[in-house]
KEVEXTI-793295 format. One line per 5 residues: number of its first residue (from 1); their letters; for each residue x, y, z of C-alpha. Coordinates in Angstrom, 3 decimals. Example, Ala and Ser with C-alpha at 12.3 -4.5 7.8 and 13.67 -1.06 7.14 Angstrom:
BEGIN
1 = AS = 12.300/-4.500/7.800  13.670/-1.060/7.140
***
This chain:
BEGIN
1 = MNPHK = 32.670/0.714/48.658  33.114/-2.983/49.754  35.096/-5.155/47.144  32.507/-7.791/47.487  29.634/-5.486/46.605
6 = MLCNA = 31.736/-3.984/43.748  32.467/-7.546/42.363  28.754/-8.430/42.659  27.579/-5.323/40.805  30.206/-5.956/37.938
11 = LILGA = 28.894/-9.401/37.568  25.503/-8.188/37.412  26.221/-5.463/34.893  28.059/-7.965/32.879  25.306/-10.430/32.870
16 = LCATP = 22.602/-7.651/32.062  24.887/-6.337/29.012  25.450/-9.878/27.882  21.983/-11.287/27.757  20.752/-9.026/24.752
21 = AMAQS = 23.796/-10.016/22.848  23.351/-13.750/23.220  19.498/-13.488/22.534  20.579/-11.617/19.098  23.245/-14.323/18.194
26 = HNSQT = 20.532/-17.117/19.184  17.825/-15.507/17.138  20.023/-14.853/14.099  21.264/-18.399/13.827  17.587/-19.683/13.917
31 = AFSTV = 16.801/-17.416/11.133  18.935/-19.415/8.669  18.987/-22.842/7.407  22.086/-24.793/6.963  22.637/-25.407/3.338
36 = SSTAT = 26.316/-27.081/3.612  28.537/-27.935/6.247  32.473/-29.196/6.195  34.781/-29.453/8.951  36.005/-26.033/8.651
41 = ETTYQ = 32.977/-24.093/7.270  29.240/-23.963/7.518  27.116/-22.001/5.093  23.755/-20.540/6.043  20.784/-19.627/3.840
46 = PRTII = 17.999/-17.247/4.871  14.601/-18.907/5.717  12.802/-15.651/5.509  10.563/-15.774/2.396  8.880/-12.348/1.282
51 = SYGGA = 6.018/-12.590/-1.066  4.160/-9.898/-2.888  0.691/-10.317/-4.643  -1.573/-7.597/-6.008  -5.272/-7.613/-5.233
56 = PLSSP = -6.957/-10.507/-6.614  -9.220/-9.757/-9.739  -12.280/-10.422/-7.662  -11.770/-7.990/-4.853  -14.251/-5.660/-4.588
61 = EQKGY = -12.014/-2.682/-5.406  -10.996/-4.283/-8.443  -14.421/-4.703/-9.422  -15.120/-1.094/-8.609  -12.110/0.084/-11.119
66 = QHWDE = -13.805/-2.374/-13.687  -16.996/-0.758/-13.520  -15.567/2.670/-13.565  -13.541/1.737/-16.613  -16.492/0.456/-18.630
71 = FAQEN = -18.470/3.729/-17.740  -15.350/5.611/-18.975  -15.024/4.006/-22.122  -18.904/4.639/-22.832  -19.022/8.249/-21.333
76 = PQVVR = -15.598/9.725/-22.167  -16.995/13.373/-22.217  -18.420/12.911/-18.644  -14.887/11.571/-17.470  -13.159/14.367/-19.304
81 = QLSFN = -15.378/16.853/-17.456  -14.915/15.119/-13.892  -11.242/15.257/-14.578  -11.139/19.101/-14.986  -13.410/19.554/-12.075
86 = PRLIN = -13.391/16.786/-9.602  -16.017/18.762/-7.329  -18.711/17.877/-9.814  -18.416/14.331/-8.466  -20.772/15.405/-5.538
91 = DPDYA = -22.803/18.002/-7.301  -26.145/16.878/-7.466  -27.053/19.250/-10.324  -24.410/17.726/-12.441  -25.661/14.238/-11.654
96 = RNHPE = -29.158/15.026/-12.600  -27.932/16.603/-16.014  -26.021/13.545/-16.762  -28.434/10.590/-15.989  -25.870/7.890/-16.999
101 = FEQFL = -23.487/9.204/-14.223  -26.383/9.636/-11.794  -27.156/5.625/-12.465  -23.404/4.713/-12.231  -23.447/6.253/-8.812
106 = KDNPK = -26.591/4.514/-7.791  -25.499/1.230/-9.103  -21.953/1.535/-7.481  -22.314/3.177/-4.208  -19.017/1.845/-2.888
111 = VAEDL = -17.119/3.227/-6.139  -18.892/6.267/-5.787  -17.802/7.102/-2.296  -14.235/6.162/-3.098  -14.493/8.263/-6.341
116 = AEHPG = -15.459/11.380/-4.210  -12.581/10.723/-1.763  -9.897/9.576/-4.053  -10.671/10.749/-7.557  -7.146/10.844/-8.694
121 = NYMPE = -7.379/6.869/-8.769  -9.971/7.059/-11.303  -9.437/10.164/-13.495  -6.795/10.607/-16.338  -4.328/13.369/-15.701
126 = VEIAR = -5.387/16.644/-17.156  -3.974/19.726/-18.814  -3.390/22.435/-16.015  -4.083/26.068/-17.115  -0.805/27.128/-15.607
131 = GVTHS = 1.084/25.671/-18.569  2.060/22.055/-16.877  0.885/19.494/-19.189  -0.115/16.012/-18.308  -1.614/13.393/-20.547
136 = VEQ = -5.254/13.198/-21.104  -6.939/10.091/-22.283  -10.188/10.357/-24.490
***
């Protein structure tokens, strides 16, 4: 191979390898703020702020949980039965035999849908017949 082509290829390859490294070092410096600087030392502090907040108390999901909590306090036996057998949530005969539950489902259709899909988000834990014990709230 021609020495000029080898030199050109080496320069191009070096530039291609160095570009990502230069980009990383440039970005890493812009992600920090200078806190203090002396003639020999500069201290950087990260500018990234991570915040976390729970669902707002006025969110539809939170209101649904609140409606369910009120229902559960007024109807602990229904909740206990549903805890033992979550399939009853979608059983129209069960709803007809428990008019307060049927009315709750009609008044809270989004909660009813979520309750059917994710009963564990609403139900207390129950004692399982195989001897594994979990807490049950009554």
